[in-house]
N, C-alpha and C positions, 0 to 999 in steps of 0.2 A: 486083507480082504475089504471088500466095498460093503460099506452098509447099507442095508436095504430100509428104505422107507416105509413106515407104517403105512396098513392099509388106510387109516383114516385120514392121513397126510393126502394120500393119494386120491381118496374120494373127495375131499373138499378143496384140495389145491390146484394150482395152475399146472398146466401140461407143458408150460415152456420155461425157461430160464431168462431173467432179466438183468439187466445192470441198474442197481439202485441208483447212479449216477446220470444215466440215461433218463432215467424216470425224472429225477430233480430238475433237469434242463427243460423239460416240457412247460410250454406255457399253456397253463390249464386254470380256469378260475378257481377262487377257494370259495367254498360255502360252508355253512353251518350243518352239521346233521347231528339227530339224536344218538348218544351213545348206544342206547338200546338197540339200535339197528345192527351194532357191531360187537355186541357183548356174546354172542357166540364162538368168537374167537378164545374166550376164557377157556373153554371147556375143551380145546383141540390140544395136543401136545406139540404146539410150534417150536417150543424151546427145548434145551437140552441140559441134562445135569452133567456135572464131569465125569467124562467116560461114558456116557450115555448118549442116545441118538434120538431126539423127538420123542422125549420121553418124561417132559414137565410142561404142564399145564398153567397157563397164567394164573388160572385160578387157584391153584396149589399156593402160588406166590403171594395172591391176594390174601386168601384165608390164613396162611401161616407164616407171615415174612419172615419171624425170626429164624426158620427152618431154611431160608434161603437168602441169606446176606447179601452174596455177591450180584443175584438178579434183582433183588429189591433197590440195592444200591444204584444200579446199572438204571432201573425204570426211573427212579426218582431224582436221577441226575438228568434224564431225558428232557428236551426243550419244547415245550408244549407251543412255543412261538411258530414252531414249523408244523405245518398242515399235514394230516396223515395221506397216503396216497393209497386209492381204493380202485377196484375195477369190479363191475359186474360181472359175476362168474359163478355159473351153475346155478343159477336163481337168487342169488344174494350178494350182497357188497364183500369184497374179501381184499385183505390187506396186501398191498404189494409193499409198503413200507409205513411203519409207525407202531408197532404191537405195545413197544414199550411206552410210548407215548398216550396210547390207548389206554392202557393199563393206569399210567399216573393219572390221567384224567379222571378216571374210575374211581381211584382211592381219594382223590381229592373231592368227589363229590360233585364234580361237572356233570350236568346234563347233556351237552353239547359238546362236540369237538370242531375243529376245522378240518375240512377234508379237500381233497382235488380228487374228483372223478375221472380217473383215465380211461379213454374209450378205447375199445377193443381194437379199433383200427390200428393204432400207434404199436401193435405188438410187434411188428417187423421193425420198428425203430428202436425199441428198447429191449430187443432179444439180444442174448449174449451169443 
């Protein structure tokens, strides 16, 4: 049985599938952005528990890391040298790639993160 996306993911997420590898290859300038503009991601279940499907909010991992060892380990191993890839979508900046890095930066107390603002015009180039 095919798993169904939760309504909240449909409401805030992209309506296309993309290749992270294609996104990474884009030549887009890197700039600094306040984390506060991206923190809304922490309250959406973008992650999945074992056996679950889009049922874990990053905020749960931030607030109780001891309950989510695998996820917190993956988060803290993420490399902040790489910028987050974001696109302006439905009135706000939405991550294409980099949620674990965003969470790590927040946990470490950073106020800004490096981002690449991917323009909507490249959707045909990054689509699967």
